[in-house]
N, C-alpha and C positions, 0 to 999 in steps of 0.2 A: 520346572518353573518355567517358561518363558520370559524374559525378560524385557519390560518396556521399552520398544523405542523411542529414543529422547532429539528431540528436534530443537531447531528455533528458528524466527520466524523476526517479519517484522510487522509493527501495531497496524497495515492496513488489509493482514488479510488474521489476526487474530482472531475475531469471533466465526467467520468461515471457517477458519483448521480449526477451532474448537468441537462448531457441530461433524466436521466431516471427520475426525477420529472418534468421534463418539459413535458414526452411523461404521468404521471401519471396523472398531471393537467388536462391536457387535453380531457383523459377518464373518469376524474370524477368531476371534479369540485374544486377538493380538493387541495390548495395551499401547498405546500415543502418547508422551508427555510430550509436547512441546513449551517452549518458552518464546513470548512475543516481548518483544523491544525495539525500539529504535532501529531503521535497518542500519546505520551508519553503526550505532555502535552494535547488533548482529553480527556485521564482517567486521567489525575489529575483533570479537572476540570469536570467530572464527580461524580468524588470520593469526590469532595467536596461538592456536593449539589448542584450545578448552575443547576437549571430547564431544562430539554430537554422533548422530548416524545421519542425520536431516539435516541440511540446510533450506532452507524454502524463503527467498528473499526477489527481490526482481529482478529479472534475466540479467542485464548487464552488470548488477553486482554478481549475481553467482559465476557471469563468463569470467571474471578478475579473479575470485578465487580458484576458479578453475585452470587459470594458467599459472597460478604460483602453484597449485601441486594439491590445494585445501580441500578439493572435493573430486569425486572420481569423476569420468566422462559419462557424457551420457545425458544433460539438463530434460528435464521432463518440464516443459510449459504448460500451466495447469488452468489460468484465469486469465482475464483480461478484464482492468480496470481502469475506469474514468474518473478524471478530474473534476469536480464540481465547488460549485462558490454559493456559499451559506452570508447569511446577515444575522445580525443579533433578533429575536423573536419580536416580532411587533413592530419592527426598523420600515420604512419603506421599501418596496423590493426593487432592486435597477431591471432597466433592461439590458439581459445580456443574451439577446436571438442572435447576435453578430458579430465578429471582430471588432466593429467601427462601434457599437452599441455599450462592447465588453470596456474595450480601451476609454469611453466616456464613464462609464461605471467607476473605473478606476484613477481617474484622474481626479472625479469629483469625490474620491473616496478618503476618512481624515486619516483612516491608520490602515494596512494590509496584511493581512494572517496568510506566514505559508511557509509550508515543512521544510523539513533536510532533506527528506526525499526527491522521490523521480519527480513529483509535481510541481512541487516549489523550484528544483531545478529549469525546469519546465517553464515556470513561471517567468521568471529571473531571464530567461532566452528571448521571453518575448518580450519585455520591457525593453531589452536591448534592442530589438529588433524596430519595435516601437519608436525609440528614438528616445526613451521618457527615461530608463534608468536612473541617471541622477536626479531630478526631477521627482522621482518619488523616494530615495534611499531616506530621507529623513522620516517617511511614513512608513516604510512595511518593518514589519518583524517576525522574527522567525522563530517557530518556535524550539523547545528545548526537543531535542532529541525523544520520543515516549512521548510527545505531549502533544495532544489531539492542536490542532490549530481550532474548531469547534467549542472548544472551553475560553480561548481566548475571545470566541466570536461572540459565545454566552455571557462572559464576565463582563464586555465592552471595551476589553483592550484594545482589540479591532473592529473596525467598522464593515471590514470585509474579510473573507476570508478563502483561503482556495487550497482544499485537496481532496483526494480518491475518495470517490461517494460512501465508501463501504466504512471509511472512516468519520464521515459526517451524520449516517442512517442514525437516527433515535438517539441522539444526543439533546437532552431537553435546553431551553432557552435559545435556541437557535431557527429559522427558518432557510430552508436547501432552495436556491432561487432557481438552480436549473446546473447542469452541465456547462464545460466548458461549448462556444457553439463549432458546427462544426468546421468552420475555415483555420479556428487554431485551436482544435483540440487534442487531447492526448490522449494515448491511452496506452497504461501499462502493463507489461505482460510481467506476470508473478509464475517462480518456478523452482523445481525444487531439485533435488540433487542429493547424492549418495555423500556424507563428509567420509574423507580420507579416513578419518580416526573410525569410524564404524565399527562395533565389534559383529553388525547382523546386517550383513550387506543385501543378504537376497530377502530378509523381511523387507527393508527400507525399499526395496526395490517394489515390493509388493506392494506398498502404503503409496507409492506412487504412479503405480499403474491405477491403483484405486483413485485417486484424485483426478482420474479424467473418463473414467467409469460413467454410463450413462445416467447413473442414479445421483448421479453429482450435480445434472446441470440444474435443475429446479433450486437446490440448497445455494448454488451457486448464484443464482436471479434477485433467491429474494435477501442477501448481499450486497446487491445493487453492484453486482462484476456479470461476466461470462463467459460459457464453457470455452474453449480453443478447439477452433476446428480440426478437423483430419491426426 
C-alpha cells in the first residue's frame, strides 16, 4: 500500500488544503496528511530536520528554506491570498475604502490585532510608512503563532484585526469589513515544495501539480483566495 504523503503548512491555507487533499485523494487514491500550524513554527520544524514530503508556506519563507537546503528546487506557487480587516460583530464598521480612510480607522481604534505571518509584517511596515508605529505600539496586539486574529476580535481583546481573508472567513463573532484598499493592499503568494527529507518525491510533485490544476480554481475562490495565473 502506498504510504500517505506528509506535509506541513501555515494556518492560512489549512481549510483550503483540507479540501484540495480530499480532491487529490479522490482522483489518485494517494492519501495526503498535512499538519497546519503557525507559519513561523512550521518553518522552524522544517529547518530542524523534521521529516515531511511537502512544505507549503508563504513564498518568501519557502525561499529561505530552499536556500538552506531544506526543500528541493522547483517551488510551485499555487494561490494568492489577500489581507482583510475585521471588527467585533455588532461594532460600528469603519470606512477602509482608501489608504487615508484606513489610516484614520487605525488611529481611532482602541486596539489592533495582527499576526506573526506575512500580513502582520506588512501591517508593521505600513505603520512605519505612515509614521505612526511608535504612537500605536501600546495598542497593537500580536496573536501567538497559530492563534487566529479573528478570535482576538471576537473576544473583544482587539477592536480591529488584520489577517488573511481565508483565516477570517467563517469565524463567529466578527464582521469582515473588507480587504486592504488597493493603494496599500498586500497579497501573499503561498507556495509548495518537496521537502529534502521526502521519501516520495515524485508523488509529492504530482500533488503540487494538482494544486494548480483547473479543477482547483473554484475551491480557491470559495476560500477567499485566487489561482496563480500561468
